[in-house]
C-alpha positions as CSV (number, residue, x, y, z in Angstrom):
1,X,0.0,0.0,0.0
2,X,1.4,3.4,-0.9
3,X,1.5,6.4,1.4
4,X,-1.3,8.4,-0.3
5,X,-3.7,5.4,-0.1
6,X,-2.7,4.9,3.5
7,X,-3.4,8.6,4.3
8,X,-6.8,8.3,2.6
9,X,-7.6,5.1,4.4
10,X,-6.8,6.7,7.7
11,X,-8.9,9.7,6.7
12,X,-5.9,12.1,6.9
13,X,-5.4,15.1,4.7
14,X,-1.9,15.9,5.8
15,X,1.3,14.0,6.8
16,X,0.9,13.4,10.5
17,X,3.5,13.0,13.2
18,X,4.0,9.5,14.5
19,X,2.0,10.2,17.6
20,X,-0.9,11.7,15.6
21,X,-0.9,8.7,13.3
22,X,-1.0,6.4,16.3
23,X,-3.9,8.2,17.8
24,X,-5.9,8.3,14.5
25,X,-5.2,4.5,14.2
26,X,-6.5,3.8,17.7
27,X,-9.6,5.8,17.0
28,X,-10.4,4.0,13.8
29,X,-9.6,0.6,15.3
30,X,-12.0,1.4,18.1
31,X,-14.7,2.4,15.6
32,X,-14.2,-0.5,13.2
33,X,-13.5,-3.3,15.6
34,X,-15.6,-6.3,14.7
35,X,-16.5,-7.1,18.3
36,X,-18.7,-4.0,18.3
37,X,-21.0,-5.8,15.8
38,X,-21.6,-9.2,17.5
39,X,-25.3,-9.1,16.8
40,X,-25.0,-8.6,13.0
41,X,-22.7,-11.1,11.2
42,X,-22.8,-9.0,8.0
43,X,-21.7,-5.9,9.7
44,X,-19.1,-7.8,11.7
45,X,-17.6,-9.2,8.5
46,X,-17.5,-5.7,6.9
47,X,-15.9,-4.2,10.0
48,X,-13.3,-7.0,10.0
49,X,-12.4,-6.2,6.4
50,X,-12.2,-2.4,7.2
51,X,-10.1,-3.0,10.3
52,X,-7.6,-5.1,8.2
53,X,-7.4,-2.3,5.7
54,X,-6.8,0.3,8.5
55,X,-4.1,-2.0,10.0
56,X,-2.3,-2.2,6.7
57,X,-2.5,1.5,6.2
58,X,-1.2,2.2,9.6
59,X,1.7,-0.2,9.3
60,X,2.7,1.4,6.0
61,X,2.4,4.9,7.3
62,X,4.3,4.1,10.5
63,X,7.1,2.5,8.6
64,X,7.3,5.5,6.3
65,X,7.3,8.0,9.2
66,X,10.0,6.1,11.1
67,X,12.2,6.0,8.1
68,X,11.6,9.7,7.6
69,X,12.6,10.4,11.2
70,X,15.7,8.2,10.8
71,X,16.6,10.0,7.6
72,X,16.2,13.4,9.2
73,X,18.2,12.3,12.3
74,X,21.0,11.1,10.0
75,X,21.1,14.3,8.1
76,X,21.3,16.2,11.4
77,X,24.3,14.2,12.5
78,X,26.0,14.8,9.2
79,X,25.5,18.5,9.5
80,X,26.7,19.0,13.1
81,X,30.4,18.4,12.6
82,X,31.3,20.1,15.8
83,X,33.3,17.2,17.2
84,X,31.2,16.9,20.3
85,X,30.3,13.3,19.6
86,X,33.4,12.2,17.8
87,X,36.0,9.7,19.0
88,X,37.4,10.5,22.4
89,X,34.5,12.7,23.4
90,X,32.4,12.2,26.6
91,X,29.1,12.3,24.8
92,X,26.9,9.4,25.9
93,X,24.9,7.4,23.4
94,X,22.0,5.1,23.9
95,X,23.4,1.5,23.4
96,X,20.0,0.3,22.4
97,X,19.4,2.9,19.6
98,X,16.7,5.5,19.5
99,X,13.8,3.0,19.7
100,X,14.5,1.3,23.1
101,X,11.3,2.7,24.6
102,X,9.2,2.1,21.5
103,X,9.7,-1.6,21.5
104,X,8.6,-1.9,25.2
105,X,5.6,0.3,24.5
106,X,4.6,-1.8,21.5
107,X,4.9,-5.0,23.5
108,X,2.7,-3.5,26.2
109,X,0.1,-2.3,23.6
110,X,0.1,-5.8,22.0
111,X,-0.3,-7.4,25.4
112,X,-3.1,-5.0,26.4
113,X,-4.9,-5.7,23.1
114,X,-4.6,-9.4,23.6
115,X,-5.9,-9.3,27.2
116,X,-8.8,-7.0,26.3
117,X,-9.7,-9.1,23.3
118,X,-9.6,-12.3,25.3
119,X,-11.7,-10.7,28.1
120,X,-14.2,-9.4,25.6
121,X,-14.6,-12.9,24.1
122,X,-14.8,-14.5,27.5
123,X,-17.5,-12.1,28.7
124,X,-19.5,-12.6,25.5
125,X,-19.4,-16.3,26.0
126,X,-20.4,-16.1,29.7
127,X,-23.3,-13.7,28.7
128,X,-24.6,-16.2,26.2
129,X,-24.7,-19.1,28.6
130,X,-25.8,-17.2,31.7
131,X,-28.2,-14.7,30.2
């Protein structure tokens, strides 16, 4: 999926920041989540298709935004040239790269999604048998 189609799918008319894109994605995932349409199988199927499209669009846009940030950061390092981070300097660098917090955040988001999804399915099943 190309960037323009991703922006259109995510209903964006501008290039967002990574945080803006993440928030838009969360909003659309909440709107189009198939579990919201348990009573109507036709709508549940359509919502599932739409959510898959939103997921692909977000993954494409996120990868593009991260690559743009990396490109901009590399250009900034090339331009500095003041020697503050050269060999023998005391400048500290993150040994895990710029994304050390991002992978932890992504893991927690995935875990939260899994737990909430499992809880939703479990509570639906209990409601069917009890009520």
